[in-house]
N, C-alpha and C positions, 0 to 999 in steps of 0.2 A: 468299559469291560470288553465290548466287541473288538475295539481297537487292539487291546492287548492279546486277546485270543487269536486274532488274525495275524498279528505280528509274530507270535510264537508258531502258529501253523506254517506260515511261509518260511520262517527261519529254520525250523526243525525238519521240514521236509527236504531241506538241502544240506545243511551243515553236517549231519552224521555221515554223509556219503561223499563229502568233498575230498577228504584225504585219499580215499580209494580212487577217485577220479584223477587226482593229481599224480599219484604214484603209478596207477594202472594205465588208464587211457592215455595220459600225456607222458608217462614214463619218466617223471621227474625223480631226482635223487631224494633220499630220505631227508637230508638236511634242507633241501629246497622246500619240500612239503612242510617241514617244521617252520621254516621261515615265513611262508605264506600264511600259515595258521597263526603263527605268533604275531605277525603284523596286524591281523584282524583283532586279536585279543588286546594288544597294546593300544591300538588306535581307539578301542572302546574304553578300556579301563583307565587309560591315561588321559582321556579327554572328557570324562564325566563332569569334572569341575567346570570345564569350559561350557559344556552343554547346559548344565544347571544355571550357570551365570547368565548365559544368553536367554534362557527361559524366563528368568526373573526380570531381565531388562526388556525383552522384546515381546513377552507373552508366551503362554504355554502352547496355544494352538499353532503358531508359526513354527515352533521347534518340532512339534509332533508331525506336522505336515512335511517339513524339511527333511526330517529323518526318514520318513516313509519314501519320499521321492528319491533321496540319495540311495537308499537300499534297493529301490527299483533299478536304478542305474547300475549299482554294483553287481546285483545278481544277473542282470542281463549281460553285463560285460563278462562275467564268469562263463556264460554259455557260448560266447562268441570269440574268445581270444585263447591263445596258448603260449604267448611269449611271457617270460618272467616279469618284465616291467609292468605289463598290462595286468597280469594276475595280482601283483603286489598292489597296484593302484585300486583294483576292484576289491581286494581284501581289506585295504585300508578304508575304502568308502563304506563297506558294509559295517565295519567296526565303528567308525565315526558316526554313522547313522544311529546306532544304538546309544551312543553317548549323547546325541541330540534329543531323542525322544524319551529315553527311560526316566531321567529326572523330571522332565516336563509332564509325563503321564502321571507319575505319582503325586507331584505337586498339584496337578489339575484335580485329581481324584480327592486329595485332601481338602482342597478349597471348596469343591462342589459338595462334599459330604457333610461339612460342618462338624457338629457334635456327634454325628453317626460315623465317624472315620473308622472306628474299629470294625463295625459291621461292613462298611464299604470295602475295606482292605481284605476282609475274610472272603467276600464274594469275588473280589478281584483275583485272589489266589486260586479260586475254583476255575475261572476263565483262563488264568495263566497256565495252570497245570493241564487243562483240557487241550490247549494248543500244543503243549509239549508232548502229550500222549498221542494225539491224532497226527501231528506233523510227520513223524518218522514212518507211520503206516502209509500215508499218502506218498511220501518220498520213495518208499520201497517199491511201490507199484510203478511209479513214473521212472525211477532209475533202472528198473528191470527192462524198460524200453530203451532209454538213452538218458544219461545224466544231463545232457544239454536241455532236454525237454523239462527235466526237473527244475533247472535254473530258470528257464523261460516261464514256466508256470508260477514259480515263486515270485519272479519279477512281476508277473501279471497280477498276482494277489496283492502285492504292495502297491502297484499302480492303481488298482481298484480301490484299495484302502485309502490312498492319497486323495482320490477324487471324492470319496464319501466324507472324509474328514474336512476337506475344503468346503463342501456343500453343507454339511449337517452339524459339524461340531461347533457349539457356541464358543465365543472368545472368552478366555480367562487369562488373568495375569496377576503376578504378585506386585502389589503397589510399592512395596519397600525397595524393590530392586531397580526401579526405573531411573532413579537419579543417584548421583554420587560417584565417587571414584571406585573403579573395580578393585584395585589393589587394597584400598581402604576397607571395602566390603569383605574381601578375602581375609584381611587381618582380623576383622571383627569375628568372622566365622572361626578362624583358627584360635582366637582368644576365648571361644566358648568352651571352657574346660569341661563342664558336665557332658557336653555333646561329644568331645573328643574321647573322654573316658568311656562313654557308652559305646562309641564306635569301636574302640579297641577291645572292649569286653565282648562284643558281638561277633568279632572275627571268627572265633571258634565255631559258632553255629554254622557259618558258611563253609568252613573247612569240613565239618562233620557231614553236612547235607550233601556236599560234593562227592562224598565217597560212594554214593549210589552209582556214579559214573567212573570211579577209579578203583578203589580197593575192593568193593563188593564184586564187580564183574571179574576182576583178577582172581579173587578167591574162588568164585564159581568155576572159572576155567582151570584153576590149579587142581581142584578136586574132581571135577566132571570131565576134564579134557576139552580139547578144541573141536570136538565133533558136533553133530547135530544136537545131542542131548545138552551139551554146554550152551549152545545157542538158544535153545528153548528156555533153559534155566535163567540166562541173562535177560531174555525178553520178559520172563516172569517178574524179575526185579522191578523193571520199569512199569509193568502193569500194576503191581502191588502199590508202588509209590504214587503213581498218577491217579489210579482209581480210588484209593483210600482218601486222597485229598478231595477229589471231585465229590465223593459221596459223603464225606464226613466233616469237611471244613466248617460249614455254617453251624452244624450241631455242636462241634467242639467249641467254637467261639461263643455260642449261646450259653453253653455250660460254664465256661470260664467267666463270662460276664456276670453270672449269678453268684459265683463263689470266690473270685479272685480279683484283687486290684491289679493294674497293669504290671507293676514290677514283680509281683509274686507270680503272675502268669509267665513272664519272661524267664524267671528262675526255674519254674516247673518245666517249661519247654526245653531248656538246656539240660536239666536232669534227665528227662526222657530221652533226649538225644544221646547223652552219655551212656544211658542204659542200653541203647540200641546195639552196642557191640558186645554185650554180655552173652547173647546166644552164640556168637562166633567164638568167643572166649571159651565157652563151655564145649563147643564142638571140637576144639583142639584136643580134648581128652578122649574123644570117641575114636574107635578103630575104624579105618577106612578100608573097605573091601576092594578087591581088584576090579570089580564090576557089579552089575546087577542093580536092583531097586534100592538096596541099602546105600550104595555109593551115591546114586542120584539124589536120594533123600538127604544125605549129609551135605551134598553140594548145593542143595536147593533150599531146604527149610530154614537153616540158621540165617543165610543171607536174606531170605524173604522176610523173616521176622525183623531183621535189622532194618531193612528198607521200610517196613511198616512203622517201626518205632521212630525212625528218622522223619518220616512223613508226619507222624502224630506230633512229635516235638515241634516240627515246623508249623503245623496247624495251630498249636497252642501259642507259639511265640510270634509268628509273623504279623498278624494284625496289630498286636500291641507294640511290636518293634517299629512298624511304620508310623503308628500314632505317636510313639514316644519321640521320634525324630522331629515331628512337627511341634510338639510341646517344648522340646528342648531348644528349638529354634526361636521360640517366642512368636511364632507365625510371621517371622521376618526372613526373607531370603530362603524360603522353603526349598525351592528347586536347587539352589546352591548348596544347601545342607545335604540334600539327597545326593547331589553329584559328588561331594567330598566323601560322603559315607560310602557310596558305591566304589570309589577309588580305593579307600582304605581297606574295605572288605575284599576287593579284587586283588590287591597286593597280598593280603593275608591268605587268600586262597592259593595264590602261586607259591608262597613260602610254605604253607601248610601241606600242599601236595608234594613239595620237595621233601618235607619231613616224613610224610606218609610213605613216599617211595623209598626213602632211606630205611625206614623201619621194615618195609616189606623185603628189601634186599638183605638187611641184617638178619631178619627172621629166617630166610632161606639159607643164608650162609652158616648161621649158628645153629640151625635146627631148632629154633624156638618159635613155633607158629603163633604162640599167644602174644608175642611182642607188639605187633601193630595194633591189636585190639586193646591192649593195655594202654598204649600211648594215646589212642583216640578217646578212650573212656576218660583217661586222666585229663585230657584237654577239655572235654565237656564239663567235667567237674570243676576244673579251674575257672572256666568262663561263668558257670553258674555261681560259684563263690564270689567272683568279681561283681556280678550283677547284684548279688545279695548285699555285698559291702557298699555298692553305690546307693542302693535303696536305704540301707541302714543309716548311712552318713548324710543323707539328704541331697545327693548329687543328681537324682532324677527329679524331673518336674512333677508338680502335684498331679494327682490322677485326674483325668478328664471325667466328665459325667459318665456313669455306667451305661453301656449300650443296651438297647432293648433286645430281647431274644430274636434271633434271626430265623425266618421261615425258610426251610430248604426248598 
C-alpha cells in the first residue's frame, strides 16, 4: 500500500508539469513534446505483458524494486539533460519502470491478501488515489522554484522507496510462471477466452474514468474560460474525484460486499459511470450568462457531479475488477494476466480518447454540445450490458467468498 502511494506521489509531482518544462524552459517544438510524452506512454503500455511475465518468472519483489530503481534513474536524467536523445531515453525508462512494477504490485497484493482480495484492493485504491491527489500539490510548490528540483526530489522519493523495498518487502512469486516456455505461456493466456472477453468489456470503464483528465477539464474551460476561475474549477474536479475515493472507498466496498455478487457490482459500477455524464447532458440545455456566479456554477457543478459519479462507479467496480482477473486466471500467471489486461485497457484508452476528441470537435463544429456526453453515456451502457451478458452466460469465474465489511 505504501509502495503504491509513494509511486504515485513521486510520479504525479513531476508528470503534470513535464510538458510545460519541455515546451517552455527547454523551448522544444510541440511535436517534440508530444514525441517525448508518447514514448513514455508507449514504453509503459506496450511493455506491461513483458513486465508481468518477468514478475511471474523471477518473482514479484525483484520487478517492484527494478521498476523503482529504473524510475529513479529516469527522473534524475530528466533533471540533468536537455538533448532530445537523452530526453527520449529518460522518458522510455520512466515508462518501462511502470511496466515492471505495476503488474507485480497487483499480483503481490492478490497473493498476500488471499480470500480478502476485494478488501485489499479497496484499500489499495485509497492509497493509490491519495498519491494522485497529493503529488501535484507537492509538485506545484517545487516547480514554482525550479522544475529540475521537482525531478530530483521525485528521483529521491523513488530511490528511498527502492531502499525500503529491498530491505523490508518480503519475497513473493507466482509458482506457475517459473518454468515453461514463455511463448507457450502467452498462448495459454491468449486462449483464456473469458479473460479476454472480460478485458474487452472493461475497456469502457477506463475510457470513462479518464475523462476526468480530458473531457471534463475541457468542458470547464469552454464554459468558464481560461482565466483563474477556470483553473479553480478544474482543480475542484480533481479534488472531488480524489477525496471522494479516499473518504468513501472502503465504505462503498463494504456496502457492496453485503448486497452484491462480484459480477453485479461490476455492472452497477459501469451503470453509475454511464450516468456520470447525465448532469453534463442536462447542463447543455441551460442558458450560459456572459459572466458572474451563474456562469461559474454552470461551469463547475455539472462537471463536479460527473467527477463524483465517475469516482463512485470506480469505487464500486475496481476491487471486484482486480479480484475477477485473479479468478479468471485460475491463480496461474497472475502477473502476466494483469500485464496483458493493462495493455488491452491502455490501447482502449488511446482509441477511446481519439473517439472522445472527435466527438468534442464534432460537437463544436455542428453546434451540438450534447454529443460527447451522449457518446460517453452510450459507451458506459454498452460495457455494462457486455458485463451482464458475460455473467448471464457463465463467462465469469464463480464468485469468491464474500469479503468482510471493511473498517475505514
